[in-house]
N, C-alpha and C positions, 0 to 999 in steps of 0.2 A: 444310554449311558453317555456321559460326556467323553470327548476324545481323551482328556486327561485321565479319567477313570479307567478307560480301556488300556492306556499305557501302563498304569499302575497294576492292573489285574494281569496283564500279559507280560509284564516285566520287559517292555520294549521302550525305545526312545520315541520322542514325538515325531522325529523324522521317519522312523521305521513305520510308526502307526499311520502316518500320512500316506505312505506308499500302499499299505495294506488297505486302508479305507478307499483310496483312489481306485484300486483294482476292484474292490467289492462294489463300489459305486458304478464303475464302468460296466459291470455285469448286471447292474440294477438290483443288487441284493441288499444294499443299504442306501440310506440317504442322509445327508447332513442337514440339520435343522438348527438355525440360529435362535437363541433364546430371545424372547421379547423383552425380558427385563435387563439382560446384559448381552449386547450384540457380540461381545468377545467370546461368549460361551457357545460352543457348538455341541449339539447332541447328535450322536450317530444312532440311527434308528433302522430297524429292519423294514424293508419294503414288503408288500404282500408276497412277491416272488421269493424274497429272502426268508420270510417266515415259513412259507410252504416248503422250501428246501430244508430248513432247520427241522421242521416237523417230520420230514421224510427220513433224515439221516440220524437225528439224535437218538431215537429209541434203540437202534442197533449199536450205536456208540456206547450208550449207557449199559446195555447188556454186555458188551465186550469188556468194559471196565469192571462190571460186577463179576464176570467170569474170571478175570485176572485176580480180583481181590478174594475170590472164593477159596484160595489156598490158605487164607487167614481165618481164624475164628471170628465171630461177631465182635468179641471183646478186642481182639487184635486189630480188626478193621477200625474200630473206634479210636484206638490208640494211634494207629497210623494216620488216621484222618486229622487228629489233633496235632500230631507232630508235623505233618505236611503243611497244615494251615499256619502253624507257628513259623515254620521255615519260609513259607511264601510271604508272610507278613514281614519277616526280617529282611528278605530279599527286596521287597518293595520299599522298605525303609532305607535300605542301603542305596537303592537306585535314586532315591530322593535326597540322599546325603544326610539322612537323620542318624546314621550310625557310622562310625569310622571303621577303617580296615585294621585288622589285627595281624 
């Protein structure tokens, strides 16, 4: 993902994402790769070490989230997912200045 996409998805500023990526890079979990077409574009990519760590911890995280959501019916989970996605997209738009404050 590009650094900008990560900022949008995580709802953090570019400066904050720089610190996060710097720390992950220092641990050799990610690497920055410049685009060959546009040198201004930087993609943040998992290293083999980062992918291994992700594959080790993500299944238990996904199980934990599923357990938390299990108090809802399947239909309620679908509704909650749609509402949270809508909220997340709205927050992302707000951070990019696409919607005003009310």
